[in-house]
N, C-alpha and C positions, 0 to 999 in steps of 0.2 A: 456272445454274438449280439450285435445291435442291428436290428432290421428297421430301415426307414421305408415305409410304404406310402408313397405319394404318387408322383407321375409314373414311376416305375418302382422298383425295389432296389435298395442298396444294402449290401451286407458288409458290416464292419466288425472285425475282430477287435475287441477292446481288452487289453491286458492290464491297463491301469489308466489313471487320469492322463498321463503323458505318453502312453504307448498304445497306439491303435493303428489299424491298417484296413483300408478297403480291400475286401477279398473277393468281391463279386457283385453281380447285379442281375436284374431281370427287367425286361420291358413291360411285364405285367404289373400293374399297380392300380391305384384308385383312378387315375386318368383313363386307363383302359376301360374300366367298368363304366365310368361316366360317359366316355366317348361313345361306346356301343349303345348305351341307353338313350343318349341324345340322338344318335343317328336313327335309331328305331322310332324316335318321336314319342317315347313313353313318358318322359319327364322333362320339365324345364328347371327343376330345382334339385340339387343333389341331396338335400335333407329329406325332401319328399320321397326320393328314390330309396333312401336308407330306411325311412319309416315303412314304406311298402314292402321292402325286403324282409323286415321283421315278421310280417304276416304272410309273406310269400311261402310257397311250397315248392322247393326245388325238385322234389321227387316227381312232380308232374312233367318235368323236362329232362331230368337226369336219369340214367340207368344205374341200378345197383347190382351187386353181385347176384342177389336173389332174382332179379329180372332176367339174368342170363342163365343161371344154373338152377333156378327154382328154389333156392334156399342158400344156406351157407355152403361154401366149398371147403369142407373140413380138411380135406387131403392136403391143402396148402395153407390152411389157417385163415381163410378169408370169411369174415362174417357176412351174412346176407345183406345187412344194411350198408356195407361199405360202398362208397362211390366207385363205379366202374367206368362210366362214360358221361362226361359233362355234355348236356344237350342231346344225349343219345336217344332219348325217347322221341324227339322231334322228327326223326327220320321217318317215322311211321304215321304221322299226322297229315291230313289234307289241310289246305289253306283255311278252309272253313272251320275245321276242328281246332286249328291253332287259334283262330280269332275268337272262337266260342269258349274255349276251355283253359287257355293260358293267360294269366294276368301279367302285367308289368312287374308286379312284386315277385311272381314266380321266376321270371327271367332275371331280375336283379339279384334275387337270392342265389340263383344258380351261378351267375357271373362272380359274385362275391366268394362263394364257396370254391369255384374253380380257381380263382386268383389266389386265394389264401392257401389252398391245397398245394398249388404249384410253387408258391413262395416257400412254404414249409419244407417241401421235398428238396428244393434247391438249397435252402439254408442248411439242411441236414447233410447234404453232400459236400459242403465246403467247411463244415464245422470241424 
C-alpha cells in the first residue's frame, strides 16, 4: 500500500512496477492541517508549524482513554494512553483558559495526530 499524504490522502495498491491501482482516498491531509492553522492565525510558515508541533503537547487538547475511564480499559484491551477524542479536552475550557494554556504547537500536534490516525485507520480498512 502506497499512501500519498499531501492535499488529502491517496491510497494506491502496488503489486509490481507495472501493476498498481488507486483504491481510495481521504480529504484529510497536510492541506487540511495547514488550512486550519492558517485560519486560526497561528502560523504563516508550514515549517514553523511543524517545528512547533514537535514541541507541542497534544494531551492538552486531546482526551485519552484514561481521561474517560480513569486508566486503562482492560476489559476491551484499551491502554490508558490511547487517543479517545481529538480536541475532546477543549470542550471544558473557557475562552480565557484556551488563550492562556494552549499553544499553537499543541493544536498543530493534535491536528497532525488526528490526521495520521484517520489515514492509518482508513488505509487498514482498504488493505
